[in-house]
N, C-alpha and C positions, 0 to 999 in steps of 0.2 A: 468475367475472365480475369485471372490473376496476372499481374505484371510486376516486374521489379522496378523499384524507384530508388533513387539515390538522393539523399537530403543533405542540405547544408544550412547553417544558421543564417537567417535572412533579416531578422529584426526582433523587436520586443513589443508585445501587446498585453496590457494589463499585468505586466511583470511576468508574463509567460513568454518563452521564446517562440518565434515564428520560424517554421522551416519552409524551405522552398525546394521542390524536386527538380532535378536537372532535366528530366525527360519531358515534362509538360509545362514547367514554369509555374505550377499551381502553388499557392501559399497554404500552409497547414498550421493550425493552432496546436501547440504542444499538449495542453491539458486535456483536450477532447479528442485529439487525433483526427479532427475534421478539417477538410479543405475549405478555407473561407473565401478563396477567390481563385480564378483561373479555370482552365478547361475541366478540372476535376472537382469544382466547387460542389459541396454537399456530400461528397464521398467521405466515408469514415474508415480509417485504418483499423484493421483487426488487432485488438490488444493482445499482447503476449504476457503470460504470467511471469512475474519477477519478484525478487526479494530485495529488501534493503536491510542488510545485516552488518554488524560489526565485522571487521576482517577476521578477528580471532574466532568468532563463532562460525563464519563461513569456512574458514580453514579447517576447523574441527569436523565439519560436516563433509567437506570436499577436500581431503588432504592431497589429492592429485590434481586439483583444479589449477588452471592457468590464470595469470593476472595480466590484464591489458596494460601495456606500457605506453607512454607518450611516443609519438612518432619522432624518431631521431631527427634532430635538426629543427624541430618545430616546438620545442619545449616552451619557448617564450609565448606561444600562442594560447597556452592553457592558463586560464584565469583562476588562480588559487584563492582569490579573495572575493569570488562572485557572491557567495551567500552573505558575506559581511556588507558588501557594497549594496546589494538589493535591500537588505534589512534597514538601511538608512534612508531609503526612498519613501516618500509618502505613498500610502495605498491609493489606488485609483478609485476605489469604491469602498465605503465603510458600512458595516452591518453591526451596529451596537446591539447589545441585549443578548439574551440567552446564555449569559454568564461567560461569554467568550470575547476576548480582545481580537482585533483584526488580525494580528500576526500570531495568534495562538496556533499551534500545530494540531491538526485533527487527522484522524484516519477515516477516510470516506468510503462508504460501501454503497453500491447501487445495485439493487436487485428487484426484479419484477416491477419495474417502473417507479420504485421508491428509492429515496436517498436518505442516508443517515450518517451523521458526523459523530465520531467518538473522540473526545479530547485525549490526546496522546498521553499526557501526564496522568490523567485519571485511569486510563487503561493500565499503565505501568504500575500504578500504586494499588489497584484493585485486582489485578490479574489473578486468575482468569475471569473475564467479564462475559456473562451470558446475556443474550438479548434475542429479539426477533426482528427481522427486516422483511417486509412483504410476506409475513407469515412463516418465514424460514428461520428455524432456530440456528443461531450462530454463537460461536465462542471466540473471543479475542484473547490471545495468550502472549504475555511478555516472556521472552526466552531466558535462558540461563545467564546471559550477560546483563539482564535487566533493561536493555535498550531495544533490541529487535522485537518486532511484533508480527504475529501471523494470525490469520482468521480461518476458522474451519466451520463447516456445517456440523452442528452437534447432534448428529444422528448416526446410529450404528445399526445396520440391517433393518432400517425402517423405523427404529425406535429412538426417541430422544434420549440423550445421555447428558450428564452434568459432570464436568471435570473439576477437580480440586488440586491445589498444590499439596504434595506430600511433605508436610513439615517434619515428619519423623525421619525422613531419609537424609543422609549426608550429601547426596547428590540431587541435582534438580530433576524432578519428574512429576508427572500428573497421575492422578488415580481417579477411578469412577466408583460408583456404588456397587458395581458388579465384580469388583476385585481386580480389574485390569489396570495395568500401568502403561502410561503413554509418554512418548518423547516429544521434543519440540517440532519434529516433522509431522506430528499428528498420527503417528503409528503406534499400535499397541506392541509392547515389547515383553509383556508378561500377562498371564491370565488367559481365559478362554478365547479372547479376541486376538491373541498374538498373531502378528503378520497382517492384520487388517489395518487400513489407514482411513482416516476421516477425509472427506472431500475438502480440498483447500479452496478458499474463496479469495478473489482478487480484491485488493484494497488500494486506495490512493492516499499517500501521505502528502498533505497540502496545508497551506495557510488557510485559516478560517475564512478570510475575506474572499479568497480565490475559490474555495469550494462552494461557498454560498452564492457567489456571482454566477457560477455555471450550474448550480443546482438550487434554484430559488425556492423550491418546495421542500428542501431538506429539513429533517428533524434533527434534534441533538440529544444524544444520550446524556442523561443528567442524574442517574441513580447514585 
């Protein structure tokens, strides 16, 4: 049975924040969404798809979108230096090797019981990046801003497709061998597939040490 819970920041564990819900007093780990203690221990929150985009790109896609503003009178409670402060802390667990430093940013995918980490800078420089996770063909794409990344299942009507950057075009777009043109939303805007969209896949942007800690069997993309 579903129930509404209201969370607040309760502490830090392995440099992930811990949430506590007001209804039961259970403690929840941010990175996994799992209750680690309290009456709901072992329960996992249902993830909701989200994007991490630059503001300019988000605004171009959602021109009528609203922006969350700080609560009036509580501006001082917002820590604008959080990322810088955390970056200076020693990592709780270190996982050397595999070509990654502890604080390298990775894009983590978890599918079919398998986990795979994609170094963010490698994806940005090689985009689009094609791979398979648990047998599923995926493509990671850096957007027009060169910063934002999305992941799609690289299949159309049951057949695998491969996307390429259209270097001949003055504007950012992707193309496939079938003559279709695709935008950063994963939707075909020209060609026989016009109007169809690729299935979007959830990703987690995380430090390598944190992803590896919670996904000990993860592999790393290194092509």
